C-alpha positions as CSV (number, residue, x, y, z in Angstrom):
1,M,90.1,53.1,68.0
2,K,88.5,51.4,65.0
3,F,85.0,50.4,64.7
4,A,82.7,48.8,62.0
5,N,79.8,51.1,62.4
6,I,80.9,54.4,63.7
7,L,84.0,56.4,62.9
8,F,86.3,58.0,66.1
9,E,89.0,60.9,65.8
10,V,90.4,63.2,68.3
11,R,91.6,66.8,67.2
12,N,92.4,69.7,69.5
13,K,91.1,67.8,72.5
14,I,87.9,67.2,70.9
15,A,86.5,63.8,70.2
16,F,84.4,63.5,67.0
17,V,81.9,60.6,66.8
18,T,80.2,59.7,63.7
19,I,77.5,56.9,63.4
20,N,78.8,55.3,60.0
21,R,75.8,53.3,58.5
22,P,74.5,55.7,55.9
23,D,73.2,52.8,53.8
24,K,70.7,52.1,56.8
25,L,70.3,55.8,57.6
26,N,72.7,55.3,60.8
27,A,70.1,53.2,62.4
28,L,71.3,51.6,65.8
29,N,71.7,48.2,65.6
30,D,72.9,46.0,68.5
31,A,76.5,46.1,67.4
32,T,76.2,50.1,67.1
33,L,75.0,50.4,70.6
34,D,78.1,48.0,71.7
35,E,80.5,50.3,69.9
36,L,79.1,53.5,71.2
37,E,79.5,52.2,74.6
38,Q,83.1,51.2,74.2
39,C,84.0,54.5,72.7
40,F,82.2,56.7,75.5
41,N,83.8,54.5,77.9
42,S,87.2,55.3,76.5
43,I,86.2,58.9,76.3
44,K,85.3,58.9,79.7
45,K,88.9,57.8,80.9
46,D,90.9,59.9,78.3
47,G,92.3,63.0,80.1
48,A,93.1,64.5,76.7
49,I,89.6,64.7,75.5
50,N,87.6,67.8,76.8
51,V,84.4,67.9,74.6
52,V,82.7,65.4,72.2
53,V,80.7,66.0,69.3
54,I,78.6,63.3,67.7
55,T,76.9,63.1,64.3
56,G,75.8,60.9,61.6
57,K,77.5,60.0,58.1
58,G,76.0,61.3,55.0
59,E,73.6,64.0,54.2
60,K,70.2,62.2,55.1
61,A,70.4,61.1,58.6
62,F,71.7,61.4,62.1
63,V,70.2,58.3,63.5
64,A,66.9,57.5,61.6
65,G,66.1,55.1,64.7
66,A,66.6,51.6,65.8
67,D,67.2,48.7,63.4
68,I,63.6,47.3,62.5
69,S,64.7,44.0,61.7
70,E,66.0,43.5,65.2
71,L,62.8,45.0,66.7
72,H,60.8,42.6,64.9
73,N,62.1,39.6,66.7
74,L,61.5,41.2,70.2
75,D,59.3,39.4,72.7
76,V,58.3,40.8,76.5
77,V,61.8,39.6,78.2
78,A,64.0,40.5,75.1
79,G,62.1,43.8,74.9
80,K,63.0,44.7,78.4
81,T,66.7,43.8,77.8
82,F,66.7,45.7,74.5
83,A,65.5,49.1,76.3
84,E,67.6,48.7,79.0
85,K,70.8,48.3,77.0
86,G,69.8,51.5,74.9
87,Q,69.3,53.1,78.2
88,Q,72.7,52.2,79.7
89,V,74.5,53.7,76.6
90,F,72.7,57.0,76.6
91,N,72.8,57.3,80.4
92,L,76.7,56.9,79.9
93,I,76.6,59.7,77.5
94,E,74.4,62.1,79.6
95,K,76.5,61.5,82.5
96,L,79.9,61.3,81.1
97,G,81.4,64.1,82.8
98,K,82.2,66.0,79.7
99,P,80.2,68.3,77.6
100,V,78.5,66.1,74.3
101,I,77.3,68.1,71.4
102,A,74.7,66.6,69.3
103,A,75.2,67.8,65.6
104,V,72.0,66.7,63.7
105,N,72.4,66.6,60.3
106,G,69.5,64.7,59.1
107,Y,66.4,62.6,60.4
108,A,66.7,62.0,64.2
109,L,64.0,59.7,64.5
110,G,63.2,57.1,67.5
111,G,66.5,56.1,68.9
112,G,68.1,58.9,67.0
113,C,66.0,61.5,68.6
114,E,66.7,59.9,72.2
115,L,70.3,59.9,71.3
116,A,70.0,63.5,70.6
117,L,68.3,64.1,74.1
118,A,71.1,62.2,75.9
119,C,73.7,65.2,74.6
120,H,74.0,68.1,76.7
121,I,73.8,70.6,73.5
122,R,71.8,70.1,70.4
123,M,72.4,71.9,67.1
124,A,70.9,71.0,63.7
125,S,70.8,71.5,60.1
126,K,68.1,73.3,58.3
127,H,66.8,70.0,56.8
128,A,66.9,67.8,59.8
129,K,63.8,66.2,61.0
130,F,62.8,65.0,64.7
131,G,60.4,62.7,66.2
132,Q,59.4,59.6,68.2
133,P,57.4,57.5,65.8
134,E,57.4,54.3,67.8
135,V,53.7,54.4,68.4
136,N,53.5,53.6,64.6
137,L,55.5,50.0,65.3
138,G,53.0,49.4,68.2
139,I,55.7,50.1,70.8
140,I,57.0,53.4,72.9
141,P,60.3,55.1,72.9
142,G,62.5,52.7,75.0
143,Y,65.8,54.5,75.4
144,G,64.5,57.2,77.7
145,G,62.8,59.5,75.1
146,T,59.4,59.4,77.3
147,Q,61.6,60.9,80.1
148,R,64.1,63.2,78.6
149,L,61.6,64.7,76.1
150,T,59.1,65.6,78.7
151,R,61.6,67.2,80.9
152,L,63.2,69.2,78.2
153,I,60.1,70.8,76.7
154,N,56.6,71.2,77.5
155,S,54.8,68.1,78.7
156,G,51.8,68.4,76.2
157,I,53.9,68.9,73.5
158,S,56.1,65.9,74.4
159,A,52.8,64.1,74.6
160,E,51.7,65.0,71.4
161,L,54.6,64.3,69.6
162,I,55.1,60.8,71.4
163,L,51.1,59.9,71.3
164,T,50.9,60.9,67.5
165,G,54.4,59.9,66.4
166,D,54.6,62.9,64.1
167,L,57.7,64.4,62.6
168,I,58.8,68.1,63.2
169,D,61.2,70.0,61.1
170,T,63.9,72.1,62.7
171,N,62.1,75.3,63.0
172,E,59.6,73.8,65.3
173,A,62.3,72.0,67.2
174,F,63.9,75.3,67.8
175,R,60.5,76.8,68.8
176,I,59.9,74.3,71.3
177,G,63.6,74.2,72.6
178,L,64.5,70.7,71.3
179,V,67.5,72.3,69.4
180,G,69.4,75.5,70.3
181,K,70.8,76.3,67.1
182,V,69.9,76.0,63.3
183,Y,72.5,76.1,60.6
184,A,73.0,75.4,56.9
185,A,74.1,71.7,56.1
186,E,77.2,72.9,55.2
187,E,77.8,75.0,58.1
188,L,76.7,72.5,60.9
189,M,80.0,70.6,61.5
190,E,82.2,73.6,61.5
191,K,79.7,75.5,63.9
192,A,79.9,72.3,66.2
193,T,83.5,72.5,66.1
194,E,83.8,76.1,66.9
195,L,81.5,75.6,70.1
196,A,83.4,72.6,71.1
197,E,86.7,74.5,71.0
198,K,85.2,77.4,72.8
199,I,84.2,75.1,75.7
200,S,87.4,73.5,75.6
201,S,89.3,76.7,76.0
202,K,87.9,77.2,79.5
203,G,89.1,75.7,82.7
204,Q,88.0,72.3,82.6
205,V,87.5,71.7,86.3
206,A,85.0,74.3,86.3
207,I,83.4,73.0,83.2
208,R,83.1,69.5,84.6
209,M,81.6,70.9,87.8
210,A,79.2,73.0,86.0
211,L,77.9,70.0,83.9
212,R,77.8,67.8,86.9
213,S,75.5,70.4,88.5
214,I,73.3,70.9,85.3
215,V,72.8,67.2,85.1
216,S,71.8,66.6,88.6
217,C,68.6,68.9,87.8
218,D,66.9,65.8,86.7
219,D,67.8,63.8,89.9
220,L,67.5,66.1,92.8
221,P,64.8,68.3,94.6
222,D,65.7,72.1,94.3
223,A,67.0,72.5,97.6
224,E,69.5,69.3,97.1
225,G,70.6,70.6,93.7
226,Q,71.4,74.0,95.3
227,N,73.4,72.5,97.9
228,L,75.3,70.1,95.2
229,E,75.8,73.5,93.4
230,S,77.5,75.2,96.6
231,S,79.6,72.3,97.2
232,L,80.8,72.3,93.8
233,F,81.3,76.1,93.7
234,S,83.5,75.7,96.9
235,I,85.7,72.9,95.0
236,C,86.1,75.3,92.2
237,C,87.5,78.1,94.7
238,G,90.3,75.7,95.8
239,T,91.6,75.2,92.0
240,E,94.5,77.0,90.6
241,D,92.0,77.8,87.7
242,F,90.0,80.0,89.9
243,K,93.3,82.0,90.9
244,E,94.4,82.3,87.4
245,G,90.7,83.2,86.2
246,T,90.1,86.1,88.8
247,L,93.8,87.2,88.4
248,A,93.5,87.2,84.7
249,F,90.3,89.3,85.1
250,L,91.7,92.0,87.4
251,E,94.9,92.2,85.2
252,K,92.7,92.7,82.0
253,R,94.5,89.6,80.2
254,K,93.0,86.0,78.8
255,P,93.4,83.5,81.4
256,N,96.2,80.7,81.3
257,F,94.3,77.6,82.5
258,K,96.1,74.4,83.7
259,N,92.8,72.5,84.5
260,S,93.7,72.2,87.9
């Protein structure tokens, strides 16, 4: 697939999606959201793709936010449509059914931070910055940021970040649990690829079931979540991968998963 605002390639069952507007600090305009939606819908249907890595083009920004020139013209009705469209795209990413790794290589602000939050795993370069500065524009996060950030980290810290619009560096992002790993800029994509390859090497039925159970935590009470977990566990027990994985363990060898 070829796009105007993103780059897309697949290597070794890993899809690499790069926001490609470095002159605009990879800001998410309407056209870029459309392309992300098209791209991730295609990834979802492609059985040859196991894992996704998403990043931003250039050294300055992952995604520095929404396109302010488009924001400026919103009214009450258009604002609702604008927010719902972004939520739809980011919900698609979160519920893709395949692991999505955010390799945050620079500014992840506003919609960029929300994009990272929609991913299942976040890692960042040492010079990355995170923030939800929407209040400085007289608005609030609209692509799921108030919800995902608050669920991910301490609610008081989330409130402080959203209500002040302050930016934080990667050390603070790591401390509060917003990112899991921090690397030098030149190592980031290598480490993201290594992690994607490691996940891709596992039995993909188990990966999909585990991810489904993890994502459900935000939607289900604990009892219902545990019931879903036991149901998905039982599905795994009926797979060839389960037979192979347990036999390989007993025979002290690496498993040869067939993803079935």
